[in-house]
C-alpha positions as CSV (number, residue, x, y, z in Angstrom):
1,M,-18.4,15.0,-15.6
2,N,-18.4,11.5,-14.0
3,V,-18.0,12.1,-10.2
4,K,-16.6,9.1,-8.5
5,K,-15.8,9.7,-4.8
6,I,-14.6,7.3,-2.2
7,S,-13.7,7.7,1.5
8,V,-10.3,6.5,2.6
9,L,-8.6,6.3,6.0
10,V,-4.8,6.4,5.7
11,A,-3.1,5.5,8.9
12,Q,0.4,5.0,10.4
13,F,1.4,3.5,13.8
14,P,4.5,2.3,15.4
15,I,5.0,-1.2,14.1
16,T,6.7,-3.8,16.5
17,M,7.9,-7.3,15.9
18,D,4.8,-8.7,17.9
19,I,2.2,-9.8,15.8
20,R,-0.7,-9.7,18.4
21,Q,0.4,-6.2,19.5
22,N,0.2,-5.0,15.9
23,L,-3.2,-6.7,15.5
24,D,-4.5,-4.9,18.5
25,V,-3.6,-1.5,17.3
26,I,-5.0,-2.2,13.8
27,I,-8.3,-3.2,15.6
28,T,-8.3,0.0,17.4
29,L,-7.9,2.0,14.2
30,I,-10.8,0.3,12.2
31,P,-13.5,2.1,14.4
32,Y,-12.2,5.5,13.0
33,A,-13.5,4.5,9.6
34,E,-17.1,4.6,8.5
35,S,-19.0,1.6,6.7
36,G,-17.6,1.4,3.2
37,D,-14.4,3.2,3.8
38,L,-11.0,1.9,2.4
39,I,-8.4,1.7,5.3
40,I,-4.7,1.8,4.3
41,L,-2.0,0.7,6.6
42,P,1.8,0.4,6.3
43,E,4.2,-2.4,4.9
44,G,4.6,-5.1,7.5
45,A,1.7,-3.7,9.5
46,L,0.7,-7.1,10.9
47,S,3.7,-9.3,10.8
48,G,6.3,-6.5,11.6
49,Y,9.3,-5.9,9.3
50,S,13.0,-5.3,9.6
51,E,15.9,-4.9,7.3
52,D,17.7,-7.6,9.2
53,P,15.8,-10.7,7.7
54,A,16.8,-12.7,10.7
55,F,13.4,-11.6,12.0
56,L,11.7,-14.1,9.8
57,K,13.1,-17.0,11.9
58,K,11.0,-15.5,14.9
59,L,7.7,-15.2,13.0
60,S,5.1,-17.7,14.2
61,S,3.2,-18.8,11.0
62,S,0.4,-20.2,13.2
63,V,-0.1,-16.8,15.1
64,L,0.1,-15.0,11.7
65,T,-2.5,-17.1,10.3
66,K,-4.9,-16.8,13.2
67,S,-4.3,-13.0,13.3
68,L,-5.1,-12.8,9.5
69,K,-8.3,-14.8,9.9
70,Y,-9.5,-12.7,13.0
71,L,-8.7,-9.3,11.1
72,Q,-10.7,-10.4,8.2
73,T,-13.6,-11.4,10.5
74,V,-13.5,-7.8,12.0
75,V,-13.3,-6.3,8.4
76,V,-16.5,-8.2,7.5
77,Q,-18.3,-7.2,10.7
78,K,-17.4,-3.5,10.3
79,K,-18.2,-3.5,6.5
80,V,-14.9,-1.8,5.6
81,H,-12.2,-2.4,3.1
82,I,-8.5,-2.6,4.2
83,I,-5.2,-2.9,2.6
84,F,-2.2,-3.6,4.9
85,G,1.3,-5.0,4.8
86,S,2.4,-8.5,6.1
87,C,5.0,-11.1,5.6
88,I,3.4,-14.4,4.9
89,K,4.7,-17.9,4.3
90,A,3.3,-19.9,1.4
91,D,4.7,-23.4,0.2
92,S,7.6,-22.9,2.7
93,E,8.7,-19.5,1.0
94,W,8.3,-15.9,2.7
95,Y,6.7,-13.2,0.7
96,N,6.6,-9.5,1.3
97,T,3.0,-8.7,0.7
98,A,0.2,-6.2,0.5
99,I,-3.2,-7.9,1.5
100,Y,-6.7,-6.6,0.7
101,F,-9.7,-7.8,2.7
102,G,-13.2,-6.7,1.8
103,P,-16.6,-6.6,3.5
104,K,-17.7,-9.5,1.7
105,N,-14.8,-11.8,2.6
106,E,-12.9,-10.7,-0.6
107,T,-9.2,-11.4,-0.5
108,F,-6.4,-10.1,-2.8
109,I,-2.7,-10.6,-2.1
110,Y,0.0,-8.6,-4.0
111,Q,3.5,-10.1,-3.6
112,K,6.4,-7.5,-3.9
113,I,8.1,-8.1,-7.2
114,N,11.0,-5.7,-6.6
115,L,12.8,-6.8,-3.5
116,A,15.1,-4.8,-1.4
117,T,18.8,-6.0,-1.5
118,C,18.5,-7.1,2.2
119,E,15.4,-9.2,1.2
120,R,17.0,-11.1,-1.5
121,G,17.8,-14.6,-0.6
122,H,15.3,-14.6,2.3
123,F,12.1,-13.6,0.5
124,T,10.6,-14.9,-2.7
125,A,10.0,-12.2,-5.3
126,G,6.4,-12.1,-6.8
127,S,6.2,-12.7,-10.6
128,Q,3.2,-10.6,-11.5
129,L,2.3,-6.8,-11.3
130,P,-1.6,-7.1,-11.0
131,F,-4.2,-4.2,-10.4
132,I,-7.2,-5.0,-8.0
133,N,-10.7,-4.3,-8.7
134,I,-12.9,-3.6,-5.7
135,N,-16.5,-2.5,-5.1
136,V,-16.8,0.6,-2.8
137,N,-20.4,1.6,-2.1
138,E,-21.6,0.3,-5.4
139,K,-18.7,1.9,-7.3
140,N,-16.4,-0.3,-9.0
141,I,-12.8,0.9,-8.4
142,R,-9.5,-0.2,-10.0
143,L,-6.2,0.4,-8.1
144,G,-2.6,-0.4,-8.1
145,I,-0.4,-1.4,-5.2
146,Q,3.3,-0.9,-4.7
147,L,5.6,-1.6,-1.8
148,C,8.5,0.3,-0.3
149,R,11.6,0.4,-2.8
150,E,9.4,0.0,-5.7
151,I,8.9,3.8,-5.5
152,R,12.2,4.0,-7.4
153,F,10.8,2.2,-10.4
154,P,8.4,4.5,-12.2
155,E,7.8,2.1,-15.1
156,Q,5.9,-0.3,-12.8
157,W,3.6,2.6,-11.7
158,K,3.1,3.6,-15.4
159,Y,2.2,0.1,-16.3
160,L,-0.5,-0.1,-13.6
161,A,-1.9,3.4,-14.6
162,Q,-1.9,2.2,-18.3
163,S,-3.7,-0.9,-17.2
164,G,-6.6,1.3,-15.8
165,A,-5.5,1.7,-12.1
166,E,-7.4,4.7,-10.8
167,F,-5.1,5.5,-8.0
168,F,-2.1,4.0,-6.2
169,V,-2.0,2.5,-2.6
170,Y,1.8,2.7,-1.6
171,L,2.8,0.9,1.6
172,T,6.2,1.3,3.0
173,N,8.4,0.5,6.1
174,A,11.1,3.2,5.4
175,I,12.6,4.1,8.7
176,G,16.0,5.4,9.8
177,D,18.2,8.2,8.1
178,D,15.4,10.9,8.0
179,T,17.7,12.9,5.7
180,Q,16.2,10.7,3.0
181,A,12.7,12.1,3.6
182,P,12.8,14.9,1.0
183,I,13.9,12.3,-1.6
184,W,11.3,9.8,-0.8
185,R,8.6,12.7,-0.6
186,S,9.7,13.9,-4.1
187,H,9.3,10.4,-5.5
188,L,5.7,10.2,-4.2
189,I,4.9,13.5,-5.8
190,S,6.4,12.5,-9.1
191,R,4.5,9.1,-9.2
192,A,1.3,11.1,-8.7
193,A,1.9,13.8,-11.2
194,E,3.4,11.9,-13.8
195,N,0.6,9.4,-13.9
196,Q,-2.2,11.8,-12.9
197,R,-3.2,9.5,-10.3
198,F,-3.8,9.8,-6.4
199,V,-1.1,8.3,-4.3
200,L,-2.0,7.1,-0.8
201,C,1.1,6.3,1.2
202,A,1.3,4.8,4.8
203,N,4.7,4.4,6.6
204,N,5.8,2.8,9.9
205,A,5.6,5.5,12.5
206,Q,9.1,5.7,14.2
207,P,11.3,8.6,15.5
208,E,13.2,8.5,12.3
209,Q,11.5,8.0,8.9
210,K,12.9,8.0,5.3
211,C,9.4,8.6,3.9
212,P,6.4,10.7,5.1
213,S,3.0,9.3,5.3
214,M,1.2,11.3,2.5
215,I,-1.7,11.7,0.1
216,V,-0.9,13.2,-3.1
217,D,-3.5,14.3,-5.6
218,P,-3.2,13.8,-9.5
219,Q,-1.8,17.1,-9.9
220,G,1.0,16.4,-7.6
221,R,-0.3,18.6,-4.7
222,V,0.1,17.1,-1.2
223,I,-3.2,16.8,0.5
224,W,-1.9,15.4,3.8
225,E,1.6,14.6,5.1
226,V,3.0,13.6,8.5
227,L,6.3,12.6,9.7
228,S,5.7,11.3,13.3
229,P,6.7,8.5,15.8
230,K,3.0,8.4,16.8
231,V,-0.2,6.9,15.6
232,E,-1.5,9.4,12.9
233,Y,-4.4,9.1,10.5
234,I,-6.6,11.0,8.2
235,R,-10.0,10.3,6.9
236,C,-10.9,12.1,3.6
237,T,-12.9,11.7,0.4
238,I,-10.8,11.5,-2.9
239,D,-12.5,12.3,-6.2
240,L,-11.4,10.0,-8.9
241,S,-12.9,12.2,-11.6
242,Q,-9.9,14.3,-11.2
243,I,-7.6,11.6,-12.7
244,S,-6.6,11.9,-16.3
245,N,-4.7,10.0,-18.9
246,W,-3.5,13.3,-20.6
247,Y,0.2,12.7,-20.2
248,L,0.1,8.9,-20.5
249,N,-1.6,9.2,-23.8
250,Q,1.2,11.4,-25.0
251,S,4.0,8.8,-24.3
252,R,6.0,7.8,-27.3
253,D,5.2,4.2,-27.6
254,D,7.0,4.0,-31.1
255,I,10.2,4.5,-29.1
256,I,9.5,3.1,-25.7
257,R,6.8,0.6,-25.1
258,I,5.8,-0.9,-21.8
259,E,4.1,-4.4,-22.6
260,E,2.4,-7.0,-20.5
261,S,4.9,-9.9,-19.8
262,E,3.7,-13.4,-21.2
263,H,4.5,-15.0,-17.9
């Protein structure tokens, strides 16, 4: 059996609308990881995020750019990998993104393709559903990233799994109406079990959360779960030899087929 283990640190914290304050918290979380670890933080972790898109008018692009550069410098110094959420502005358009920084100055940006209703008309949707290849302690890892409401679109997750993604990183900022938490929890378990992939989820830590921060294994078993308004994190090892294509290979592609877009 090909044993392929990586160490991850999944963390949630109370995200504010102050970029500098969010950056300070992120910097304090990084030392809890070891060299070579993959750190996963929520949607909007750096920029802040709100369902009221008016917050975009108050975001300082210059402060955000400086904060991104500083965070990348720290990541390189600490020799870790990090995936975190941030709204970013490019060519006068705002995107809701997940950003990867690596220990050798590697950068990858996923632009959310399936925008929430409140985001439409304010954010520009991404046009691609890419996977990302990273090198963790001399191990080549392929992973897929999804953001918030994309939990409701299993075809996107299946496409990533069929493209070779070995696990999923799921960043969300699902707060308020905590009666929704069991529903979002069940979605996370389903995405893991149906694709036989790990799901690593980080949510904004607030008094009410629609979604727990979680780690789910390829069989749909919950390894870690927390609903809390406080900083919470777990550092653990996931064994990617547990993933499988058993169910994916049984999909009836003669009836339903997921194909890559020509765009």
